[in-house]
C-alpha positions as CSV (number, residue, x, y, z in Angstrom):
1,M,33.0,-10.7,-24.1
2,A,36.1,-9.7,-22.0
3,L,38.2,-12.2,-23.9
4,D,37.0,-10.9,-27.2
5,L,37.9,-7.3,-26.2
6,L,41.3,-8.4,-25.0
7,Q,42.0,-9.9,-28.4
8,V,41.2,-6.7,-30.3
9,R,44.4,-5.3,-31.8
10,T,43.5,-3.6,-35.1
11,V,40.9,-1.3,-36.6
12,N,39.5,-4.3,-38.5
13,D,39.2,-6.2,-35.2
14,W,37.2,-3.2,-33.8
15,S,34.9,-3.3,-36.8
16,F,34.4,-7.0,-36.3
17,V,33.4,-6.4,-32.7
18,I,31.1,-3.5,-33.6
19,N,29.4,-5.5,-36.4
20,K,28.9,-8.5,-34.1
21,S,27.2,-6.1,-31.6
22,F,29.5,-7.0,-28.8
23,L,29.8,-3.4,-27.8
24,F,26.5,-1.8,-28.9
25,Q,23.9,-4.4,-28.1
26,V,21.2,-2.8,-25.9
27,S,20.0,-5.0,-23.0
28,P,16.1,-4.9,-22.9
29,P,16.0,-4.2,-19.1
30,G,18.6,-1.4,-19.4
31,P,16.1,1.5,-20.1
32,S,13.9,0.3,-17.3
33,Y,16.8,0.4,-14.9
34,I,17.7,3.9,-16.1
35,C,14.2,5.1,-15.5
36,L,13.8,3.4,-12.1
37,G,17.1,4.6,-10.8
38,G,16.9,8.0,-12.5
39,F,13.6,8.8,-10.9
40,A,14.9,8.1,-7.4
41,V,18.0,10.2,-8.1
42,L,16.1,13.2,-9.5
43,F,13.4,13.0,-6.8
44,S,16.1,12.8,-4.1
45,M,17.6,16.0,-5.4
46,V,14.4,18.0,-4.9
47,S,12.8,15.8,-2.2
48,L,13.0,18.5,0.5
49,L,11.2,21.0,-1.7
50,L,8.5,18.5,-2.8
51,K,7.9,16.7,0.5
52,E,8.4,19.4,3.1
53,K,7.3,22.5,1.1
54,L,4.8,21.3,-1.4
55,Y,3.8,18.2,0.6
56,V,3.9,15.9,-2.5
57,N,5.4,12.5,-1.8
58,E,6.9,9.8,-3.9
59,V,3.6,7.8,-4.0
60,V,1.9,10.3,-6.4
61,L,5.0,11.2,-8.4
62,G,6.2,7.6,-8.7
63,T,2.8,6.5,-10.0
64,G,2.7,9.4,-12.5
65,F,6.2,8.6,-13.7
66,G,5.3,4.9,-14.1
67,I,2.3,5.9,-16.3
68,I,4.7,8.1,-18.4
69,I,7.2,5.3,-19.0
70,G,4.5,2.6,-19.2
71,P,2.9,1.0,-22.2
72,F,0.4,3.9,-22.5
73,G,3.3,6.4,-22.5
74,A,6.8,5.9,-23.7
75,N,6.4,2.1,-23.5
76,I,9.8,1.6,-21.8
77,F,8.6,-0.4,-18.9
78,A,5.5,-2.7,-19.4
79,P,4.9,-5.3,-16.7
80,R,1.8,-6.6,-18.5
81,S,3.8,-7.6,-21.5
82,W,5.4,-10.4,-19.5
83,G,2.4,-12.7,-20.3
84,S,1.6,-15.4,-17.8
85,L,4.5,-14.3,-15.5
86,N,3.0,-10.8,-15.0
87,N,0.6,-11.7,-12.2
88,H,3.1,-13.8,-10.3
89,I,5.8,-11.1,-10.5
90,T,3.3,-8.4,-9.5
91,L,2.2,-10.6,-6.5
92,E,5.7,-11.1,-5.3
93,V,6.8,-7.5,-5.8
94,M,3.8,-6.3,-3.7
95,R,4.3,-9.0,-1.1
96,I,7.9,-7.9,-0.5
97,V,7.0,-4.2,-0.3
98,L,4.1,-4.9,2.1
99,A,6.0,-7.3,4.3
100,I,8.8,-4.8,4.9
101,G,6.4,-1.9,5.3
102,L,4.3,-3.8,7.8
103,F,7.3,-4.9,9.8
104,A,8.5,-1.3,9.8
105,A,5.0,-0.2,11.1
106,G,5.2,-2.7,13.9
107,V,8.7,-1.5,14.9
108,E,7.9,2.2,14.8
109,L,4.8,2.0,17.1
110,P,5.4,2.8,20.7
111,R,6.3,-0.1,23.0
112,A,3.5,-2.5,23.7
113,Y,1.2,-0.4,21.6
114,M,-1.1,-3.2,20.4
115,K,-1.8,-4.2,24.0
116,V,-2.4,-0.6,25.3
117,H,-4.7,0.3,22.4
118,A,-6.3,-3.1,21.8
119,K,-9.9,-1.8,22.4
120,S,-9.5,1.1,20.0
121,L,-7.9,-1.1,17.3
122,L,-10.7,-3.7,17.7
123,V,-13.2,-1.1,16.8
124,M,-11.1,0.5,14.1
125,V,-10.1,-2.7,12.4
126,V,-12.7,-5.5,12.2
127,P,-16.1,-3.7,12.3
128,T,-14.8,-0.9,10.1
129,M,-13.5,-3.4,7.6
130,A,-16.7,-5.4,7.6
131,F,-18.8,-2.3,7.1
132,G,-16.7,-1.1,4.2
133,W,-16.6,-4.6,2.7
134,V,-20.3,-5.0,2.6
135,A,-21.0,-1.4,1.5
136,V,-18.5,-1.5,-1.3
137,A,-19.8,-4.8,-2.5
138,V,-23.3,-3.3,-2.7
139,I,-22.1,-0.4,-4.8
140,I,-20.1,-2.7,-7.1
141,H,-23.1,-5.0,-7.6
142,V,-25.4,-2.0,-8.4
143,L,-23.0,-0.5,-10.9
144,F,-21.9,-3.8,-12.5
145,P,-25.0,-6.1,-12.4
146,K,-23.3,-8.8,-14.4
147,L,-21.3,-9.4,-11.2
148,N,-23.3,-11.3,-8.6
149,Y,-23.1,-10.2,-5.0
150,I,-20.6,-12.9,-4.1
151,S,-18.3,-11.7,-6.9
152,S,-18.8,-8.2,-5.8
153,L,-17.7,-9.2,-2.3
154,C,-14.5,-10.6,-3.8
155,I,-13.7,-7.3,-5.5
156,A,-14.6,-5.4,-2.4
157,A,-12.2,-7.6,-0.3
158,C,-9.4,-6.2,-2.4
159,L,-10.5,-2.6,-1.6
160,T,-11.2,-3.2,2.1
161,P,-7.7,-2.9,3.6
162,T,-6.1,0.4,4.2
163,D,-2.8,0.5,2.5
164,P,0.0,0.9,5.1
165,V,2.6,2.0,2.5
166,T,0.6,4.9,1.3
167,C,-0.7,5.7,4.8
168,A,2.9,5.8,6.2
169,A,4.0,8.1,3.3
170,I,1.2,10.5,4.2
171,T,1.2,10.5,8.0
172,R,5.0,10.8,8.3
173,G,5.1,14.1,6.5
174,K,5.9,17.5,8.0
175,F,2.3,18.7,7.6
176,A,0.9,15.6,9.4
177,I,3.5,15.9,12.2
178,K,2.6,19.5,12.7
179,H,-1.1,19.4,12.4
180,V,-2.3,15.8,13.1
181,P,-2.2,14.6,16.7
182,E,0.3,11.9,17.4
183,A,-2.4,9.6,18.7
184,I,-4.3,9.8,15.4
185,R,-1.1,9.2,13.4
186,H,-0.3,6.1,15.5
187,I,-3.8,4.6,15.4
188,L,-4.1,5.1,11.7
189,L,-0.7,3.4,11.1
190,A,-1.5,0.5,13.4
191,E,-5.0,0.1,11.9
192,A,-3.6,0.1,8.3
193,A,-1.0,-2.5,9.2
194,A,-3.5,-4.7,11.1
195,N,-6.3,-4.7,8.6
196,D,-3.9,-5.3,5.7
197,G,-3.2,-8.8,7.0
198,L,-6.9,-9.3,7.8
199,A,-7.8,-8.9,4.1
200,Y,-7.2,-12.7,3.7
201,P,-10.4,-13.9,5.4
202,F,-12.6,-11.4,3.5
203,L,-11.1,-12.6,0.2
204,A,-11.1,-16.2,1.2
205,I,-14.9,-16.4,2.0
206,S,-15.6,-14.7,-1.3
207,I,-13.4,-17.0,-3.3
208,Y,-14.7,-20.2,-1.6
209,L,-18.3,-19.1,-2.2
210,T,-17.4,-18.5,-5.9
211,I,-15.6,-21.7,-6.7
212,E,-17.1,-24.2,-4.2
213,T,-20.4,-26.0,-5.1
214,S,-21.5,-26.2,-1.5
215,V,-22.0,-23.2,0.8
216,R,-21.3,-25.4,3.8
217,T,-18.0,-26.5,2.4
218,A,-17.1,-22.9,1.6
219,I,-17.8,-21.7,5.1
220,G,-16.0,-24.7,6.6
221,K,-12.8,-24.0,4.6
222,W,-13.1,-20.3,5.3
223,F,-13.2,-20.9,9.1
224,L,-10.5,-23.6,9.2
225,V,-8.1,-22.2,6.5
226,G,-9.0,-18.5,6.4
227,W,-9.1,-17.8,10.1
228,L,-7.5,-20.6,12.2
229,Y,-4.7,-21.5,9.9
230,Q,-3.9,-18.3,8.0
231,V,-4.8,-15.5,10.5
232,I,-4.3,-17.1,13.9
233,L,-1.3,-19.2,12.9
234,G,0.3,-16.3,11.0
235,T,-0.1,-13.9,14.0
236,V,1.3,-16.4,16.5
237,L,4.1,-17.4,14.2
238,G,5.1,-13.7,13.7
239,A,4.9,-12.9,17.4
240,V,7.0,-15.9,18.4
241,L,9.7,-15.2,15.8
242,G,9.7,-11.5,16.8
243,L,10.1,-12.3,20.5
244,L,12.7,-15.0,19.8
245,F,14.9,-12.8,17.7
246,S,14.4,-10.0,20.2
247,K,15.8,-12.1,23.0
248,L,18.7,-13.4,20.8
249,M,19.7,-10.0,19.7
250,K,19.7,-8.6,23.2
251,I,21.9,-11.5,24.3
252,S,24.2,-10.9,21.3
253,H,24.3,-7.2,22.0
254,S,25.1,-7.7,25.7
255,Q,28.0,-10.0,24.7
256,G,29.4,-7.6,22.1
257,F,28.8,-10.1,19.3
258,I,26.8,-7.7,17.0
259,D,27.7,-4.3,15.8
260,R,25.4,-1.4,15.0
261,E,25.4,-2.0,11.3
262,S,24.4,-5.6,11.7
263,Y,21.7,-4.6,14.2
264,I,20.2,-2.3,11.7
265,A,20.4,-4.9,8.9
266,Q,18.1,-7.1,10.9
267,F,15.3,-4.6,10.1
268,L,15.3,-5.8,6.5
269,A,16.5,-9.4,7.1
270,L,13.9,-10.3,9.7
271,S,11.0,-9.0,7.8
272,I,11.9,-11.1,4.7
273,F,12.7,-14.1,6.9
274,T,9.3,-13.9,8.7
275,M,7.5,-13.5,5.4
276,G,9.3,-16.5,3.9
277,V,8.5,-18.8,6.8
278,A,4.9,-17.8,6.9
279,S,4.3,-18.0,3.1
280,T,6.1,-21.4,3.0
281,I,3.6,-23.0,5.3
282,G,0.7,-21.1,3.9
283,A,0.0,-18.8,6.8
284,D,-0.8,-15.1,6.6
285,D,2.6,-13.7,5.8
286,L,1.6,-10.0,6.0
287,L,0.1,-10.4,9.4
288,A,3.1,-12.4,10.5
289,A,5.5,-9.6,9.4
290,F,3.4,-7.0,11.3
291,A,3.2,-9.2,14.4
292,A,7.0,-9.8,14.3
293,G,7.7,-6.1,14.1
294,C,5.4,-5.4,17.1
295,A,6.9,-8.3,19.1
296,I,10.6,-7.5,18.3
297,S,10.1,-3.9,19.7
298,W,7.7,-4.9,22.4
299,D,10.0,-3.8,25.2
300,G,11.4,-0.9,23.2
301,H,15.0,-2.3,23.0
302,F,15.1,-2.8,19.3
303,H,13.5,0.6,18.6
304,E,16.0,2.2,20.9
305,Q,18.9,0.8,18.9
306,I,17.7,2.0,15.5
307,K,15.8,5.2,16.4
308,D,18.7,7.5,15.5
309,D,19.4,5.8,12.2
310,G,17.6,6.6,9.0
311,F,17.9,3.1,7.5
312,S,14.2,2.3,7.7
313,S,13.3,5.6,6.1
314,V,15.8,4.9,3.3
315,I,14.4,1.4,2.7
316,D,10.8,2.7,2.7
317,Y,11.8,5.5,0.3
318,V,13.5,3.3,-2.2
319,L,10.8,0.6,-2.1
320,N,8.0,3.2,-2.4
321,C,9.6,4.7,-5.5
322,G,10.1,1.4,-7.2
323,C,6.8,0.0,-6.2
324,F,4.6,2.9,-7.3
325,I,6.5,3.3,-10.6
326,Y,5.7,-0.4,-11.1
327,I,2.0,0.2,-10.3
328,G,1.8,3.2,-12.7
329,A,3.2,1.1,-15.5
330,W,1.0,-1.9,-14.6
331,L,-2.3,0.0,-14.7
332,P,-4.5,-1.5,-17.5
333,F,-5.9,1.7,-19.0
334,H,-7.2,-0.2,-22.1
335,A,-9.6,-2.1,-19.8
336,Y,-11.3,0.9,-18.3
337,N,-13.7,1.0,-21.2
338,S,-14.8,-2.6,-21.8
339,P,-18.5,-2.5,-22.6
340,E,-18.5,-6.3,-23.2
341,Y,-17.9,-6.7,-19.5
342,G,-20.1,-3.8,-18.5
343,I,-17.2,-1.6,-17.6
344,T,-17.3,2.0,-18.6
345,C,-15.4,5.1,-17.5
346,W,-18.3,6.8,-16.0
347,K,-19.2,3.8,-13.9
348,L,-15.7,3.6,-12.6
349,V,-15.7,7.3,-11.6
350,V,-19.0,6.9,-9.8
351,L,-17.6,3.8,-8.0
352,L,-14.5,5.7,-6.9
353,I,-16.5,8.6,-5.5
354,A,-19.0,6.3,-3.7
355,I,-16.1,4.3,-2.2
356,L,-14.3,7.4,-1.0
357,V,-17.5,8.7,0.7
358,L,-19.1,5.5,2.0
359,R,-16.3,3.0,2.7
360,R,-15.1,4.3,6.1
361,I,-16.4,7.8,6.9
362,P,-20.0,7.0,8.0
363,F,-19.0,4.1,10.3
364,L,-16.1,6.0,12.0
365,L,-18.4,9.1,12.5
366,A,-20.8,6.8,14.2
367,V,-18.4,5.0,16.5
368,Y,-15.6,7.5,17.2
369,K,-16.8,8.2,20.7
370,V,-15.7,4.7,21.8
371,V,-12.2,5.3,20.4
372,P,-10.3,7.4,22.9
373,E,-7.7,8.4,20.4
374,I,-10.3,10.2,18.3
375,T,-11.5,13.2,20.3
376,C,-14.0,14.9,18.0
377,W,-15.9,14.5,14.8
378,Q,-13.4,16.4,12.8
379,E,-10.7,13.8,13.7
380,A,-13.2,11.0,12.9
381,L,-13.8,12.6,9.5
382,F,-10.0,12.8,9.0
383,S,-9.5,9.2,10.0
384,G,-12.3,8.1,7.8
385,H,-10.9,10.0,4.8
386,F,-7.4,8.7,5.2
387,G,-8.0,5.1,4.3
388,P,-5.9,5.0,1.1
389,M,-6.0,2.0,-1.3
390,G,-2.7,1.1,-3.0
391,V,-0.2,-1.6,-2.7
392,S,-2.4,-3.9,-0.6
393,A,-5.3,-3.7,-3.1
394,V,-3.0,-4.6,-6.0
395,F,-1.6,-7.5,-3.9
396,V,-5.0,-8.9,-2.9
397,S,-6.3,-8.7,-6.5
398,A,-3.2,-10.5,-7.8
399,L,-3.7,-13.1,-5.1
400,A,-7.3,-13.5,-6.0
401,L,-6.3,-14.3,-9.6
402,T,-4.2,-17.2,-8.5
403,R,-7.3,-18.8,-7.0
404,L,-9.6,-18.1,-10.0
405,P,-9.8,-19.8,-13.4
406,T,-8.2,-18.2,-16.5
407,P,-11.0,-16.3,-18.2
408,E,-12.1,-17.2,-21.7
409,D,-13.6,-14.8,-24.3
410,P,-16.4,-14.6,-23.6
411,P,-16.3,-15.9,-20.0
412,A,-18.0,-19.2,-19.5
413,D,-19.2,-18.7,-15.9
414,Q,-19.3,-16.2,-13.1
415,A,-15.8,-17.2,-11.8
416,Q,-14.3,-16.4,-15.2
417,Y,-16.2,-13.2,-15.4
418,L,-14.9,-12.2,-12.0
419,A,-11.3,-13.0,-13.1
420,A,-11.7,-10.8,-16.2
421,T,-13.0,-7.8,-14.3
422,I,-11.4,-7.8,-10.9
423,Q,-8.1,-6.0,-11.8
424,P,-9.6,-3.3,-14.1
425,I,-12.1,-2.3,-11.3
426,V,-9.5,-2.5,-8.5
427,S,-6.7,-0.8,-10.4
428,F,-8.9,2.2,-11.3
429,V,-9.9,2.7,-7.7
430,V,-6.3,2.4,-6.7
431,L,-5.3,5.1,-9.2
432,G,-8.1,7.4,-7.9
433,S,-7.1,6.8,-4.3
434,I,-3.4,7.5,-5.0
435,I,-4.4,10.9,-6.6
436,V,-7.1,11.9,-4.0
437,H,-5.2,10.7,-0.8
438,G,-1.8,11.6,-2.1
439,L,-2.8,15.2,-2.9
440,S,-5.1,15.7,0.1
441,I,-2.2,17.1,2.3
442,P,-1.3,19.7,-0.3
443,F,-5.0,20.7,-0.7
444,F,-5.4,20.9,3.1
445,N,-2.3,23.1,3.3
446,V,-3.6,25.4,0.5
447,G,-6.9,25.6,2.3
448,R,-5.3,26.3,5.6
449,S,-3.1,29.0,4.1
450,A,-6.0,30.6,2.3
451,H,-8.1,30.6,5.5
452,S,-5.2,32.1,7.5
453,R,-4.8,34.9,4.9
454,T,-8.6,35.6,4.9
455,T,-8.6,35.7,8.7
456,S,-5.7,38.1,8.8
457,L,-7.3,40.4,6.2
458,T,-10.6,40.3,8.0
459,K,-8.9,41.2,11.3
460,G,-7.0,44.0,9.6
461,S,-10.2,45.4,8.1
462,I,-11.9,45.3,11.4
463,N,-9.0,47.1,13.1
464,R,-8.9,49.8,10.5
465,T,-12.7,50.3,10.7
466,H,-12.4,50.6,14.5
467,V,-9.6,53.2,14.3
468,A,-11.3,55.2,11.5
469,G,-14.7,55.2,13.2
470,P,-14.3,58.0,15.7
471,V,-12.6,60.2,13.1
472,C,-15.7,60.0,10.8
């Protein structure tokens, strides 16, 4: 093209170039890039107003913008139009965002946090996840009886982990910093990061029971592959890599071999490197990324070097914008009313409400007294409510589809039926969670302001009555 333009000398030459579309050919991804970059630019210009005054973050707005430019809006950006590549691209986009977010969560926690708060996390992570997994599966099975209980457990596994990306976007805000105790914010972030990686075993047992002919074979593979290989190996691998690079960077820093910019760049590079190593050998890459983040800042040195730099916040912001725009455009609205699969809008709404109420809140209200970081039932209620479902649910549902057969029309067996219904159900709950959890802080703020004004007016009325009483 450059050579053709250099050879243009006359008006006729320009006409030739124009007619041949060398200058005015529109690249198909171009409008998508404009929308993705334009949203980040425009949101940045008013981010202080939206995030610090109105308490609305990029998660909610990004998803809404993705819906607007998606196939059910302007049809500028349509991930599901990519055919067979759609699920693989979705899986890898979510994997990268989660790995970087989990590594960041591990780095941002106080030094040796996982060791000091191991008891609390043990209660907050495994039993809470197990309770929510079983409870959500029961609800799904009741509302969608064509799905057997094993298939319901598979869908519930996608909705079991708390999304660390959405959780971080909520708990880092000005309102949360001012009104939510630091201990609660840390335990919620650590729990969200830890249980995200532990979604693998919950999904694995459901998949094995669905596709294996023998229950014994399914349980054996679940224990050997799901727990020993993926979870245990992933955690150990991430911790070893984190500690190794922590030592290497301290040596390099003491010798003057690494500058500040390169030190900060490790934040991004190490998370992707750890994810790549773990996924290559088939271990739990998300748990490995979180373990590496915790290990690399175990002694506080790495955190000390980057604490005054906003690089991690910038990375999180850019990734969050792009990721949730992608999710908004990816949502399959056409599948939310599919009577042939037993899916209707009212069932999905009932499912969403039931999950928000029953998935975490009852269990945490029952056990909060053994979690020192949660000091009262109000904090337990808050912790139970803030279990958002987002990037992690989309990732696990995409991962499940890679293990399930391609569904026919109509589905030939339960595995195909599960493959056809898992993402419509999961995606609707994700959309509802983004709206409810993303707007909870603004609603809490409005309620707090209204309560403060009511209290002030009441006190003023009492004072005026007291002053006017003797006169009457």
